[in-house]
GUFI-824147 format. One line per 4 residues: for each residue x, y, z of N, C-alpha, C. Coordinates in Angstrom, 2 decimals, padded with zeros to 5 digits. Example, Ala and Ser with C-alpha at 12.3 -4.5 7.8 and 13.67 -1.06 7.14 Angstrom:
013.19 -005.69 007.80 012.30 -004.50 007.80 013.20 -003.30 007.80; 012.85 -002.25 007.08 013.67 -001.06 007.14 012.90 000.03 007.87 $
! end
This chain:
000.91 -001.29 -000.08 000.13 -000.16 -000.11 000.92 001.28 -000.06; 000.49 002.15 -000.94 001.59 003.47 -001.16 001.27 004.30 000.26; 002.38 004.89 000.91 002.24 005.73 002.27 002.03 007.24 001.66; 001.80 008.28 002.34 001.41 009.42 002.10 002.29 010.34 003.29 $
003.27 010.95 003.10 003.49 011.53 004.35 002.83 012.90 004.90; 002.56 012.12 006.44 001.42 012.89 007.27 002.23 014.41 007.40; 001.48 015.09 007.83 002.04 016.61 007.77 002.73 016.77 008.88; 004.04 017.66 009.40 004.58 017.79 010.28 003.86 017.90 011.72 $
003.97 017.20 012.51 002.73 017.49 013.37 002.81 018.41 014.94; 001.88 019.04 015.23 002.13 020.08 016.11 002.00 019.39 017.70; 003.36 019.05 018.18 003.50 018.53 019.46 004.79 019.14 019.95; 005.00 019.13 021.48 005.87 019.28 022.02 006.82 018.38 022.32 $
008.05 018.45 021.50 009.15 016.92 021.74 010.00 017.44 022.95; 009.55 018.34 023.17 010.70 018.53 024.58 010.18 018.22 026.00; 008.93 018.24 025.97 007.70 018.16 026.60 006.61 017.00 026.89; 006.62 015.75 027.11 005.75 015.06 027.08 005.94 013.93 027.53 $
004.98 012.76 027.90 005.01 011.55 028.99 004.72 010.35 027.76; 005.69 009.64 028.09 005.67 008.43 026.97 003.81 007.72 027.50; 003.83 007.03 026.04 002.51 006.13 025.84 001.11 007.02 026.37; 001.36 008.01 026.47 -000.05 008.79 026.56 -000.79 009.00 024.97 $
000.06 009.58 024.46 -000.10 010.51 022.64 000.45 009.48 021.96; -000.55 009.27 020.70 000.11 008.29 019.76 000.26 009.41 018.49; 001.31 008.69 017.54 000.81 009.51 016.20 -000.44 009.64 015.61; -000.45 010.08 014.25 -001.57 011.03 013.75 -002.09 009.11 012.79 $
-001.34 008.34 012.70 -002.03 007.27 011.86 -001.56 006.21 012.59; -002.13 004.94 012.18 -001.78 003.19 012.41 -002.44 002.57 011.93; -001.65 001.33 011.77 -002.02 000.00 011.33 -002.99 -000.89 011.29; -003.58 -001.24 010.66 -004.66 -002.24 010.80 -005.25 -003.66 009.77 $
-005.07 -004.29 010.41 -005.27 -006.20 009.17 -006.12 -006.85 010.22; -007.17 -007.53 009.26 -007.72 -008.77 010.07 -007.40 -010.03 009.78; -007.70 -011.33 010.32 -007.72 -012.25 010.48 -008.78 -013.03 009.84; -009.58 -013.55 009.18 -010.67 -014.39 009.12 -010.60 -015.45 008.01 $
-011.12 -016.47 008.31 -011.54 -017.73 007.11 -009.92 -018.08 006.95; -008.86 -018.49 008.09 -007.62 -018.62 007.76 -006.41 -017.73 006.96; -006.87 -016.50 006.78 -006.08 -016.08 006.09 -006.24 -014.08 006.88; -004.86 -013.66 006.89 -005.29 -012.18 007.07 -005.33 -011.41 005.68 $
-006.63 -010.15 005.93 -006.52 -009.53 004.78 -005.86 -008.40 004.52; -005.89 -007.58 003.46 -004.63 -006.49 003.30 -004.66 -005.74 004.64; -003.67 -005.22 004.78 -003.39 -004.13 005.65 -003.95 -002.51 005.30; -003.86 -001.95 006.09 -004.56 -000.21 005.79 -003.76 000.29 006.55 $
-003.18 001.72 006.52 -003.15 002.55 007.27 -003.92 003.68 007.29; -004.32 003.96 008.39 -005.84 004.95 008.67 -005.77 005.89 010.01; -006.23 006.58 010.05 -006.22 007.69 011.24 -006.33 006.97 012.20; -005.44 007.21 013.32 -005.59 006.71 014.45 -006.92 006.90 015.11 $
-007.59 006.17 015.97 -008.72 006.57 016.04 -008.95 005.03 017.24; -010.65 005.46 017.73 -010.98 003.86 018.64 -011.53 002.73 017.55; -011.51 001.79 017.77 -011.64 000.38 017.25 -012.82 -000.06 018.29; -013.71 -000.72 017.20 -015.01 -001.20 017.72 -015.20 -002.61 017.95 $
-015.35 -002.92 018.83 -015.60 -004.41 019.36 -016.61 -004.96 019.80; -017.03 -006.43 019.83 -018.16 -006.56 020.39 -017.46 -007.28 021.90; -018.37 -006.94 022.87 -018.24 -007.40 024.19 -018.10 -009.07 024.15; -018.59 -009.25 023.12 -018.28 -010.94 023.25 -016.55 -011.17 022.72 $
-015.83 -010.48 022.29 -015.10 -010.24 021.61 -013.67 -011.15 022.93; -013.18 -012.40 022.05 -012.77 -013.18 022.76 -011.56 -012.70 023.66; -011.01 -011.35 023.25 -009.69 -011.14 023.53 -009.87 -010.75 025.34; -011.29 -010.55 025.55 -011.58 -009.73 026.60 -012.19 -010.73 027.93 $
-012.29 -011.86 027.01 -011.84 -013.04 028.43 -011.12 -014.15 028.34; -010.16 -014.42 027.90 -009.48 -015.96 027.29 -008.09 -015.26 027.31; -007.58 -014.12 027.43 -006.31 -013.81 027.64 -005.51 -013.63 025.84; -005.97 -013.81 024.63 -005.41 -013.95 023.95 -004.64 -012.31 023.24 $
-003.61 -012.23 023.68 -003.61 -010.68 023.40 -002.21 -011.19 023.27; -001.24 -010.14 022.48 -000.14 -010.62 022.31 000.73 -009.30 021.99; 001.91 -008.93 022.18 002.39 -007.67 021.66 004.21 -007.47 021.47; 004.32 -006.65 020.68 005.67 -006.91 020.48 005.84 -005.16 020.68 $
007.45 -004.69 021.36 008.01 -003.72 021.15 009.62 -003.13 020.56; 009.15 -002.44 019.51 010.29 -001.89 019.01 010.40 -000.05 018.60; 011.74 000.18 018.16 011.78 001.59 018.28 012.25 001.94 016.66; 012.07 003.53 016.19 012.55 003.89 015.34 013.09 004.76 015.64 $
014.73 004.95 015.18 015.86 006.28 014.98 015.85 007.05 013.79; 016.10 008.65 014.12 016.61 009.24 012.92 018.27 009.10 013.11; 018.95 008.26 011.79 019.88 008.40 011.72 020.85 009.76 011.76; 022.11 009.68 011.64 022.77 011.35 011.40 022.62 011.83 009.86 $
022.24 010.57 008.99 022.45 011.11 007.64 021.25 011.21 007.23; 020.18 011.56 008.30 018.52 011.50 007.65 017.94 010.38 007.51; 018.33 009.41 007.48 017.44 008.32 006.99 016.78 007.75 008.52; 015.59 007.01 008.33 015.45 006.43 009.72 015.30 004.82 009.85 $
015.71 004.28 010.90 016.44 003.26 011.18 015.33 002.21 011.98; 014.95 001.44 011.61 013.89 000.49 012.28 014.77 -000.67 012.75; 015.54 -000.49 014.14 016.18 -001.53 014.67 016.04 -002.62 014.77; 016.15 -004.21 013.92 015.73 -005.04 014.31 014.66 -005.72 013.73 $
014.18 -004.95 013.07 012.96 -005.19 012.30 012.78 -006.82 012.69; 013.72 -007.49 011.74 013.34 -009.19 011.57 013.31 -010.03 012.86; 014.10 -009.18 014.20 014.46 -009.81 015.08 012.80 -009.89 016.38; 012.24 -008.48 015.74 011.13 -008.20 016.71 009.87 -009.32 016.24 $
009.91 -009.22 014.34 008.77 -009.86 013.85 008.88 -011.25 014.18; 009.83 -012.04 014.42 010.24 -013.52 014.90 009.91 -013.41 016.38; 010.05 -012.47 017.14 009.82 -012.72 018.26 008.13 -012.76 018.50; 007.68 -011.55 017.79 005.81 -011.69 018.08 005.60 -012.95 017.12 $
006.23 -013.81 016.44 005.26 -014.82 015.71 005.57 -016.19 017.06; 006.91 -015.97 017.65 006.74 -017.03 018.81 005.69 -016.99 020.03; 005.57 -016.03 019.99 004.85 -015.42 021.30 003.59 -015.82 020.73; 003.04 -015.52 019.81 001.56 -015.67 019.02 001.33 -017.43 018.49 $
002.55 -018.20 018.39 002.28 -019.67 018.42 001.93 -020.38 019.86; 002.60 -019.75 020.86 002.68 -020.35 022.11 001.23 -019.69 022.46; 000.33 -018.65 021.96 -000.87 -018.46 022.40 -001.82 -018.94 021.44; -001.47 -019.74 020.78 -002.79 -020.62 019.68 -003.15 -019.52 018.98 $
-002.52 -018.38 018.71 -002.88 -017.46 017.65 -002.26 -017.65 015.90; -002.55 -016.76 015.43 -001.86 -017.33 013.60 -001.05 -016.21 013.66; 000.26 -016.69 012.93 001.34 -015.82 013.22 000.95 -014.76 012.05; 002.09 -013.75 012.09 001.70 -012.42 011.23 002.66 -012.61 009.52 $
001.86 -012.63 009.01 003.37 -013.27 007.55 004.51 -012.00 007.56; 005.39 -012.10 007.09 006.77 -011.50 006.96 006.59 -009.90 006.45; 005.90 -010.39 004.99 004.83 -009.34 004.15 004.57 -008.48 005.22; 003.66 -008.70 005.47 002.68 -008.01 006.30 003.12 -007.35 007.02 $
004.07 -007.99 008.05 005.04 -007.11 009.09 005.82 -006.17 008.80; 006.43 -006.40 007.77 007.38 -005.62 007.64 007.22 -004.45 006.22; 006.31 -004.60 005.33 005.53 -003.70 004.58 004.58 -002.69 004.97; 004.23 -003.10 005.90 002.99 -002.53 006.77 003.74 -001.58 007.45 $
004.53 -002.26 008.23 005.31 -001.00 009.39 006.48 -000.06 008.48; 006.84 -000.53 007.14 007.66 000.77 006.38 006.55 001.88 005.71; 005.39 001.24 005.93 004.36 002.07 005.17 004.17 003.27 006.31; 003.96 002.26 007.24 003.72 003.18 007.98 004.53 004.41 008.58 $
005.27 003.79 009.26 006.88 004.87 009.55 007.09 005.69 008.60; 006.95 005.99 007.36 006.75 006.42 005.76 006.13 007.80 006.29; 004.24 007.15 006.50 003.86 008.16 006.61 003.44 009.01 007.91; 004.25 008.61 008.84 004.84 009.13 010.12 006.25 009.38 010.35 $
006.58 009.62 009.16 008.41 010.22 009.49 008.63 011.52 010.00; 007.97 011.94 009.99 008.16 013.77 011.04 008.06 013.31 012.25; 007.70 012.59 012.75 007.97 011.91 014.50 008.78 011.63 014.73; 009.92 010.83 013.26 010.92 010.75 013.80 012.08 011.66 014.04 $
012.40 012.27 015.39 013.29 013.85 015.18 014.22 013.21 015.72; 015.12 014.32 014.78 016.87 014.37 014.76 017.18 014.56 016.48; 016.75 013.71 017.30 017.30 013.76 018.69 017.75 012.54 019.12; 019.24 012.37 019.77 019.75 011.37 020.07 019.25 010.65 021.48 $
018.19 011.41 022.12 017.47 010.69 023.23 016.24 010.46 023.14; 015.79 010.78 021.82 014.53 010.50 021.37 014.40 009.40 020.32; 013.20 008.72 020.56 013.02 007.38 019.40 011.56 007.64 019.55; 011.04 007.05 018.64 009.63 006.84 018.19 009.27 005.32 018.37 $
008.47 005.22 019.57 009.04 003.40 020.02 007.14 003.16 018.91; 007.50 001.85 018.71 006.65 000.93 017.67 005.86 -000.27 018.82; 004.20 -000.23 018.40 003.69 -000.92 019.40 002.73 -002.16 018.27; 003.48 -003.01 017.88 002.68 -004.20 017.14 001.76 -005.02 018.25 $
000.46 -005.07 017.55 -000.48 -006.46 018.55 -001.25 -006.92 017.74; -001.55 -007.89 018.90 -002.55 -008.73 017.94 -003.75 -009.23 018.85; -004.95 -009.38 018.88 -005.97 -009.55 019.60 -007.01 -010.37 018.98; -007.77 -011.31 019.76 -008.61 -012.03 019.42 -010.02 -011.62 019.33 $
-010.33 -010.97 018.04 -011.81 -010.70 018.26 -013.09 -011.14 018.14; -013.19 -012.80 017.73 -014.21 -013.56 017.40 -014.99 -013.49 018.46; -016.79 -013.11 018.22 -017.34 -012.71 019.33 -018.23 -014.38 019.71; -017.51 -014.81 020.57 -017.95 -015.99 020.88 -017.45 -016.33 022.42 $
-018.65 -016.54 023.53 -017.72 -017.18 024.78 -017.68 -018.67 024.63; -016.47 -019.23 025.04 -016.14 -020.57 024.87 -014.69 -020.60 025.37; -014.19 -021.37 026.22 -012.63 -021.72 026.28 -012.36 -022.46 025.05; -011.89 -021.59 024.10 -011.08 -022.05 022.80 -010.26 -021.03 021.95 $
-009.27 -021.39 021.24 -008.57 -020.34 020.72 -009.53 -019.97 019.63; -009.21 -018.36 019.46 -010.31 -018.06 018.53 -009.86 -018.24 016.79; -011.26 -017.65 015.98 -010.74 -017.98 014.77 -010.60 -016.80 013.88; -010.69 -015.61 014.62 -010.72 -014.30 014.05 -009.64 -013.18 014.99 $
-009.37 -012.50 014.26 -007.90 -011.73 015.25 -007.98 -010.40 014.06; -007.45 -009.74 015.65 -006.71 -007.82 014.24 -005.67 -007.47 014.88; -004.59 -007.40 013.77 -003.31 -007.08 014.25 -003.04 -005.68 013.69; -002.93 -004.82 014.42 -002.47 -003.39 014.41 -001.28 -002.80 015.33 $
-000.44 -001.67 014.33 000.70 -001.18 015.01 000.34 000.25 014.94; 000.45 000.79 016.43 000.35 001.98 017.07 001.67 002.59 016.86; 001.99 003.91 017.14 003.25 004.53 017.21 003.23 005.40 018.62; 004.06 005.67 019.42 004.27 006.92 020.49 005.57 007.36 020.60 $
006.04 008.80 020.48 007.05 009.39 020.96 007.51 008.54 022.23; 008.95 008.68 022.50 009.46 007.74 023.73 011.12 009.06 023.81; 011.21 008.92 024.70 012.43 009.84 025.23 012.74 008.34 026.47; 013.25 008.90 027.65 014.01 008.08 028.69 012.57 007.67 029.46 $
012.57 006.22 029.42 011.41 005.59 030.16 011.72 005.41 031.73; 012.69 005.22 032.37 012.89 005.72 033.32 014.29 006.97 033.55; 013.38 008.11 034.28 014.47 009.57 034.60 015.34 009.06 035.14; 015.31 008.50 036.33 016.49 008.56 036.98 017.09 006.91 037.42 $
018.07 006.67 038.33 018.38 005.18 038.77 017.21 004.72 039.58; 017.28 003.44 040.01 015.88 002.88 040.26 015.98 002.19 041.43; 015.48 001.98 042.21 015.54 001.18 043.91 015.09 -000.04 043.61; 015.42 -000.98 043.14 014.44 -002.31 043.57 014.46 -002.80 044.92 $
013.40 -003.94 044.60 013.23 -005.03 045.77 012.98 -006.08 044.75; 013.74 -007.52 045.66 013.42 -008.71 045.24 012.22 -009.12 045.87; 011.69 -009.93 044.98 010.25 -010.08 045.44 009.95 -011.75 045.96; 009.62 -011.74 047.12 009.82 -013.09 047.64 008.44 -013.97 047.62 $
007.16 -012.87 047.61 005.99 -013.64 047.85 005.30 -014.26 046.41; 005.00 -013.24 044.78 004.96 -013.38 043.88 005.78 -014.01 043.15; 005.42 -014.77 041.91 005.85 -015.23 041.07 005.57 -015.03 039.77; 006.68 -014.73 038.91 006.36 -014.21 037.26 005.71 -015.27 036.23 $
006.47 -016.19 036.66 006.51 -017.74 035.69 006.65 -018.60 035.96; 006.40 -020.11 035.38 006.82 -021.24 035.76 007.27 -022.30 034.60; 008.43 -023.01 035.07 008.80 -023.97 033.92 007.14 -024.43 033.10; 007.36 -024.70 031.84 006.07 -024.79 031.34 004.78 -023.98 030.34 $
005.00 -022.51 031.22 004.19 -021.65 031.51 004.56 -020.60 029.67; 004.19 -019.52 029.86 004.36 -018.83 028.72 005.34 -017.39 028.97; 005.88 -017.78 030.32 006.59 -016.79 030.69 007.98 -016.07 029.34; 008.07 -016.60 028.25 008.92 -016.09 027.43 008.28 -015.89 026.40 $
006.82 -015.68 026.41 005.85 -014.83 025.08 005.48 -013.22 025.82; 005.42 -012.52 025.11 005.18 -010.91 025.19 003.64 -011.03 025.29; 002.31 -011.77 026.10 001.58 -011.95 026.10 000.66 -011.00 027.24; -000.20 -010.65 027.03 -001.12 -009.53 028.01 -001.03 -010.23 029.65 $
-001.39 -011.62 029.37 -001.52 -012.24 031.13 000.00 -012.08 031.90; 000.99 -012.44 030.77 002.30 -012.29 031.73 002.50 -010.43 032.89; 002.22 -009.48 031.88 002.12 -008.38 032.27 000.97 -008.00 033.80; -000.06 -008.56 033.15 -001.60 -007.94 033.87 -001.30 -008.68 035.12 $
-000.28 -010.30 035.11 -000.22 -011.13 036.65 000.98 -009.86 037.40; 001.62 -008.88 036.42 002.87 -008.42 037.56 001.94 -007.20 038.09; 001.11 -006.81 037.94 000.53 -005.36 038.26 000.50 -005.23 039.75; -000.09 -005.99 040.54 -000.49 -006.40 042.02 001.13 -005.94 042.74 $
001.97 -007.14 042.17 003.27 -007.06 042.70 004.06 -005.59 042.85; 004.03 -005.20 041.65 004.48 -004.05 041.38 003.89 -002.51 042.34; 002.85 -002.92 042.23 002.23 -001.72 042.76 002.47 -001.76 044.42; 002.08 -003.17 044.87 002.62 -003.11 046.41 004.19 -002.79 046.68 $
005.03 -002.88 045.24 006.35 -002.36 045.79 006.69 -000.64 045.83; 005.87 -000.35 044.97 005.72 001.05 044.66 004.97 001.55 045.61; 004.43 000.89 046.68 004.02 001.49 048.14 005.28 001.58 048.97; 005.83 000.75 049.16 007.06 000.54 049.76 008.16 001.31 049.08 $
008.36 002.46 048.52 009.10 002.82 047.78 009.91 002.70 047.07; 009.92 001.90 046.22 010.29 000.93 045.27 010.13 001.48 044.25; 010.85 001.21 042.78 010.70 001.77 041.61 010.55 000.62 040.44; 010.80 -000.64 041.04 010.66 -001.83 040.43 010.92 -003.38 041.55 $
010.73 -004.57 040.89 011.19 -005.34 041.38 012.08 -006.38 040.54; 012.17 -007.11 041.38 013.35 -008.26 040.91 012.43 -009.79 041.03; 012.21 -010.54 040.09 011.54 -011.63 040.25 012.44 -012.92 040.18; 012.29 -013.67 040.96 012.73 -014.69 041.34 012.34 -016.35 040.96 $
013.23 -017.35 040.61 012.55 -018.09 039.95 011.55 -018.86 040.45; 010.62 -019.84 040.14 009.16 -020.47 040.56 009.21 -021.37 041.24; 010.78 -022.36 040.72 010.54 -023.57 041.52 011.14 -023.13 043.30; 012.24 -022.67 043.18 013.02 -022.53 044.44 013.31 -021.42 045.12 $
012.88 -020.02 044.36 012.37 -018.71 044.71 014.06 -018.05 045.36; 014.93 -018.88 044.19 016.28 -018.60 045.05 017.47 -017.77 043.56; 016.44 -018.04 042.62 017.22 -017.30 041.11 016.83 -016.16 041.00; 017.56 -015.04 040.52 016.45 -014.01 040.21 016.76 -014.38 038.83 $
015.73 -013.98 037.40 015.24 -014.34 036.65 015.07 -012.86 035.76; 014.07 -012.27 036.19 013.58 -010.40 035.18 013.62 -009.96 036.24; 013.86 -008.27 035.87 013.20 -007.16 036.51 011.82 -006.44 036.05; 011.10 -006.89 036.52 009.81 -006.07 036.13 009.46 -006.45 034.98 $
009.67 -005.24 034.51 009.33 -005.41 032.53 010.70 -005.66 031.58; 011.78 -005.96 032.30 013.15 -006.05 031.50 013.86 -007.14 032.01; 014.84 -007.67 031.16 015.58 -008.54 031.19 016.97 -007.69 032.61; 017.55 -008.30 033.47 018.64 -008.25 034.26 020.21 -008.34 034.34 $
021.21 -007.74 034.30 022.47 -007.70 034.31 023.37 -007.28 035.26; 024.25 -007.51 035.38 025.02 -007.68 036.65 026.49 -007.42 035.75; 027.22 -006.26 036.34 029.00 -006.21 035.74 029.79 -006.18 036.84; 030.40 -007.19 037.21 031.10 -007.14 038.50 032.66 -006.39 038.09 $
033.15 -005.63 039.18 034.27 -005.13 039.12 035.16 -004.68 037.56; 033.61 -004.22 036.93 034.01 -003.57 035.64 034.81 -004.43 034.76; 034.69 -006.04 034.79 035.01 -006.70 033.83 034.31 -008.08 033.55; 033.36 -008.20 034.05 032.57 -009.25 033.65 031.01 -009.24 033.83 $
030.52 -009.51 032.69 029.10 -009.01 032.56 027.95 -010.57 033.15; 027.44 -010.34 033.67 026.70 -011.90 033.87 025.06 -011.54 033.79; 024.31 -012.57 033.13 023.29 -012.26 032.93 022.57 -013.69 033.22; 021.53 -013.89 033.66 020.52 -015.20 033.87 020.22 -015.56 032.20 $
020.64 -017.06 031.83 020.36 -017.42 030.64 018.67 -017.09 030.47; 018.53 -017.05 029.43 017.04 -017.51 028.60 016.20 -018.85 028.84; 015.05 -018.69 028.62 014.34 -020.02 028.81 012.89 -020.09 028.45; 012.36 -020.71 029.12 010.37 -020.89 028.89 010.24 -019.70 030.04 $
011.21 -019.70 030.89 010.63 -018.56 031.88 011.34 -017.00 031.52; 011.83 -016.83 030.86 012.74 -015.55 030.82 012.51 -015.23 029.45; 012.09 -013.63 029.01 011.85 -013.34 027.78 013.11 -013.11 027.17; 013.06 -013.44 025.75 014.12 -013.56 024.95 014.72 -012.16 024.67 $
015.16 -011.36 025.28 014.78 -009.56 024.84 016.57 -009.33 024.01; 015.70 -008.45 023.00 016.55 -007.95 022.02 017.52 -007.25 022.24; 017.02 -005.92 023.27 018.27 -005.40 023.69 019.40 -006.32 024.65; 019.22 -006.99 025.28 020.00 -007.98 025.94 020.64 -008.86 025.02 $
019.94 -009.34 023.56 021.01 -009.58 023.11 021.99 -008.79 022.24; 021.74 -007.63 021.94 022.54 -006.82 021.78 023.62 -006.37 022.80; 023.27 -006.14 023.76 024.72 -006.03 025.01 025.57 -006.93 025.07; 024.62 -008.53 024.69 025.55 -009.40 025.39 027.08 -009.28 023.91 $
026.63 -008.97 022.89 027.09 -008.99 021.69 028.27 -007.53 021.81; 027.96 -006.60 022.57 028.49 -005.54 022.27 029.96 -005.56 023.47; 029.50 -006.19 024.63 029.94 -006.00 025.97 031.56 -006.73 025.27; 031.58 -007.61 024.87 033.09 -008.17 024.72 034.28 -006.45 024.16 $
033.28 -006.30 023.02 033.96 -004.59 022.38 034.77 -003.96 023.28; 033.38 -004.19 024.75 034.29 -003.08 025.58 035.30 -003.52 026.79; 035.53 -004.68 026.42 036.44 -005.44 026.92 036.14 -005.92 028.28; 034.87 -006.55 027.66 033.83 -007.03 028.83 033.89 -009.19 028.76 $
034.15 -009.74 029.64 033.72 -011.25 029.90 032.34 -011.48 030.26; 031.80 -012.13 029.18 030.53 -012.45 029.31 029.68 -013.74 029.84; 028.82 -014.10 031.00 028.93 -015.31 031.19 027.13 -014.86 031.27; 026.59 -016.01 030.89 025.31 -016.15 030.70 024.82 -017.95 031.84 $
024.70 -016.87 033.38 024.70 -018.30 034.15 023.59 -017.53 035.32; 023.11 -019.15 036.11 021.78 -018.55 036.89 022.88 -017.55 037.89; 021.98 -016.92 038.44 022.72 -015.83 039.36 021.59 -016.16 040.64; 022.02 -016.86 041.66 021.27 -016.78 042.91 021.52 -015.24 043.87 $
019.99 -015.10 044.33 020.24 -013.70 044.90 021.54 -013.72 046.36; 020.97 -015.24 047.37 022.19 -014.69 048.24 023.69 -014.49 047.90; 023.93 -015.19 046.33 025.14 -014.93 045.70 025.43 -013.42 045.36; 024.48 -012.91 045.28 024.45 -011.21 044.62 024.74 -010.63 045.66 $
024.27 -011.07 047.11 024.61 -010.10 047.88 025.58 -010.04 048.91; 026.09 -011.41 048.84 027.32 -011.34 049.45 028.50 -011.03 048.42; 028.32 -010.88 046.94 029.16 -010.08 046.27 029.39 -008.97 046.99; 028.23 -008.20 046.92 028.03 -006.74 047.06 029.04 -006.66 049.13 $
028.58 -007.52 049.89 029.20 -007.06 051.09 030.11 -007.87 050.92; 030.80 -008.47 050.12 032.55 -008.70 050.03 033.35 -007.19 049.81; 032.54 -006.50 048.94 033.00 -005.40 048.26 033.32 -005.40 046.82; 032.79 -006.08 045.98 032.82 -006.31 044.86 032.09 -005.55 044.34 $
032.47 -004.27 043.55 031.97 -003.49 042.97 030.79 -004.09 041.96; 029.96 -004.06 042.30 028.36 -004.18 041.58 027.65 -003.33 040.75; 027.00 -003.68 039.23 026.24 -002.89 038.61 025.53 -003.70 038.23; 024.30 -003.12 038.57 023.35 -003.77 038.52 022.12 -002.87 037.72 $
021.00 -003.63 036.50 020.73 -002.59 035.59 019.35 -003.65 035.00; 018.46 -003.22 034.76 017.73 -003.47 033.64 017.99 -003.45 032.03; 017.14 -004.29 031.06 017.78 -004.03 030.26 016.36 -004.17 029.26; 015.96 -003.21 028.15 014.77 -003.42 027.44 014.74 -002.68 026.37 $
013.58 -002.98 025.32 013.60 -002.02 024.34 013.29 -000.39 025.09; 012.49 -000.25 025.15 011.73 001.18 026.18 012.94 001.53 026.86; 013.32 000.53 028.11 014.13 001.15 029.27 016.07 001.30 028.57; 016.23 000.41 027.62 017.43 000.45 026.91 018.00 -000.08 028.14 $
019.01 000.76 028.85 019.73 000.46 030.45 019.22 001.27 031.34; 018.81 000.51 032.52 018.02 001.39 033.80 019.25 000.75 034.62; 019.77 001.61 035.31 020.44 001.57 036.50 019.72 001.60 037.71; 020.58 000.54 038.46 019.80 000.05 039.59 020.67 000.70 040.42 $
020.31 001.45 041.78 020.98 002.19 042.58 021.22 001.32 043.83; 020.00 000.37 044.10 019.85 -000.49 045.19 018.97 -001.72 045.23; 019.36 -002.55 046.04 018.65 -003.54 045.93 018.13 -004.25 047.34; 016.70 -004.21 047.31 016.17 -004.71 048.80 016.15 -006.67 048.76 $
016.56 -006.51 049.60 015.97 -008.20 049.90 016.03 -008.76 051.12; 014.63 -009.32 051.42 014.53 -009.33 053.27 014.32 -008.20 054.15; 014.01 -007.03 053.65 014.14 -006.30 054.52 015.43 -005.37 054.87; 016.59 -005.93 053.90 017.82 -005.29 053.84 018.52 -004.77 052.93 $
018.72 -003.12 052.63 019.30 -002.44 051.27 020.60 -002.66 050.98; 020.99 -002.74 049.67 022.23 -003.52 049.29 022.54 -002.11 047.87; 023.75 -001.47 048.53 023.95 -000.44 047.50 024.72 -001.15 046.46; 024.18 -000.62 045.27 024.63 -000.92 043.62 025.59 000.37 043.15 $
026.62 -000.16 042.41 027.20 000.96 042.04 026.84 001.70 040.50; 027.03 002.95 040.51 026.40 003.44 039.60 026.92 004.77 039.18; 028.56 004.84 039.34 029.35 005.79 039.27 029.37 006.27 037.60; 029.80 007.47 037.12 030.09 007.59 036.37 031.05 006.90 034.96 $
032.13 005.96 035.91 032.53 005.53 035.02 032.32 003.68 035.02; 030.94 003.77 035.38 030.20 002.06 035.20 030.35 001.52 033.57; 030.64 000.79 033.57 030.92 000.22 032.21 029.41 000.25 031.84; 028.54 -000.03 032.48 027.15 000.15 031.29 026.85 001.00 030.71 $
027.38 001.99 031.22 026.89 003.08 030.39 028.21 003.26 028.88; 029.23 002.77 029.13 030.19 002.82 027.88 028.97 001.96 026.63; 028.68 001.19 027.26 028.13 -000.21 026.86 026.60 000.47 026.00; 026.33 001.21 026.20 024.81 002.08 025.86 025.35 003.16 025.06 $
026.20 003.48 025.10 026.63 004.49 024.55 026.87 004.07 022.73; 027.86 002.58 022.77 028.10 002.17 021.95 026.97 001.62 020.98; 025.60 001.23 021.82 024.13 000.68 021.20 023.71 002.17 020.57; 023.92 003.34 021.04 023.34 004.43 020.63 024.26 004.89 019.61 $
025.03 004.53 019.36 026.00 005.25 018.05 025.39 004.43 017.16; 025.94 002.87 017.50 025.16 001.89 016.46 023.70 002.25 015.62; 022.59 002.69 016.53 021.75 002.74 016.09 021.21 004.34 015.24; 022.22 005.27 015.64 022.07 006.63 014.90 023.02 006.50 013.69 $
023.91 005.35 013.44 024.68 005.58 012.40 026.04 006.34 012.47; 026.40 006.78 013.75 027.52 006.96 014.26 028.70 005.86 014.08; 028.52 004.65 014.55 029.35 003.41 014.62 029.18 002.32 013.42; 029.50 002.04 012.87 029.59 000.91 011.52 028.52 000.02 012.10 $
027.37 -000.47 011.68 026.40 -001.70 011.59 027.24 -002.60 011.30; 028.40 -003.40 011.94 028.43 -004.77 011.55 027.43 -006.07 011.05; 026.56 -005.88 012.23 025.99 -006.94 012.55 024.62 -006.90 011.85; 024.77 -005.68 010.76 022.74 -005.91 010.25 021.96 -005.29 010.74 $
021.90 -005.00 012.02 020.70 -004.43 012.85 020.21 -003.70 012.29; 020.18 -002.38 011.65 020.18 -001.40 011.21 018.98 -002.13 010.01; 017.74 -001.36 010.12 017.03 -001.59 008.48 016.75 -000.11 008.45; 016.69 000.66 007.22 016.91 001.69 006.89 015.96 002.13 005.73 $
015.21 003.38 006.27 014.00 003.74 005.09 014.87 005.14 004.51 $
! end
């Protein structure tokens, strides 16, 4: 579908709240009779669904999160587009939902971003957040996979997801995911179940939580909406391995590949919470941070476990900042993209 450049938005790019303002247009495609219909780029607006639509009742909702950046040469970069499409389909398979064909995803996204190109401004701290999602729309009550779906992509401007270093709490009562479940999928249920423990932690003065494994309540898995990493004495980066309880983060993958270029050793290994606290008590300089598409790298300034707070390192010479800068420069076209992560418009 040909795209037409949307007029320059009347929007204050210096002062806004992420996730409240959408751009002027969105993508929409429908699945019916075992096939996806041609996509449309339409003005952003409300979507009408029957109260019987199965997404309201049985949790068949899957989403992705990715970003577009303005390169220093003026082109637009759809960062790691193929990886996000692949992960969307992994999530859809787990939720018994139809996969989105590559052509629909890529051509639709390119058409939408081309239409909204003036929302991708030249600012190293800015990106245009891309939210593809699929919901079950068949109007039927009955616990089964739906036969009708809606695929949409909406866009929202983004600067810093977290504007400060975070205070996090190790969650010891609730769990996020168990083996054999859907913890690796970006489905709505994973996030809905996290709301209560997140809210309780915020009432206690924390910004985020660290999830432990469901089986032993011993090993650190994720941090709220992010993968989690640790750097010890500026030499070794450690992160829990992915699996069916941990999201296969694309920013996580970027950092694991870039860290050796910053002189760091990389270990994907389980991290016990007792091991983490013992490192800090022994005087190891521990950098702790969450990583994700929206957050990129979000440093933790303290970790609370069983009522005791442990300070982590956030000094200006912390190694995590160097990795973040390197990733930013690849996305912006300052450093060469040797891994073909950038898709340019």
